[in-house]
C-alpha positions in Angstrom: 0.0 0.0 0.0 1.3 3.4 -0.9 1.1 6.0 1.9 -0.8 9.1 1.0 1.0 12.3 2.0 -0.9 14.6 4.3 -1.9 17.9 2.8 -1.0 21.1 4.5 -3.6 23.5 5.7 -2.6 25.9 3.0 -3.2 23.2 0.3 -6.6 22.3 1.8 -7.7 25.9 2.0 -6.7 26.4 -1.7 -8.7 23.3 -2.7 -11.7 24.5 -0.7 -11.6 27.9 -2.3 -11.3 26.3 -5.8 -14.4 24.2 -5.1 -16.3 27.2 -4.0 -17.2 25.9 -0.5 -16.6 29.4 1.0 -18.4 31.3 -1.6 -21.8 31.2 0.1 -20.3 32.1 3.5 -18.3 35.0 2.1 -21.3 36.3 0.1 -23.4 36.2 3.3 -20.8 38.0 5.4 -19.9 40.6 2.8 -23.4 41.9 2.4 -24.1 44.8 4.7 -27.8 44.9 5.6 -29.3 48.2 6.4 -32.6 48.2 8.2 -34.7 50.9 6.8 -38.3 51.8 7.7 -40.8 51.6 4.9 -42.0 55.1 5.5 -41.6 58.0 7.9 -44.7 56.9 9.8 -43.2 53.5 10.4 -40.0 55.0 11.5 -41.8 57.3 14.0 -43.7 54.3 15.3 -40.4 52.4 15.8 -39.0 55.2 17.9 -42.2 55.5 20.0 -42.2 51.8 20.7 -38.5 51.9 21.6 -39.1 54.8 24.0 -42.0 52.9 25.6 -39.9 49.8 26.0 -37.1 51.8 27.6 -39.5 53.4 30.0 -41.1 50.1 30.9 -37.7 48.6 31.5 -36.6 51.5 33.8 -40.0 51.4 35.7 -39.7 47.6 36.3 -36.1 48.0 37.5 -37.2 50.7 40.0 -40.1 48.7 41.3 -38.1 45.5 41.9 -34.8 47.2 42.7 -32.8 45.0 40.4 
């Protein structure tokens, strides 16, 4: 039996890149997603809900003294 030589990490990485195994992952990480409200009304509603959530959080913390 002939012994197969072990491939180095560099050779393995080169093979993987040639086969395109990292393509999907690199595409996913390179896309910068910007979350934009559909309209000014939606954006205002998001800010109002965020403010209400913050106030509720602070109020609950004060009540329970956490």
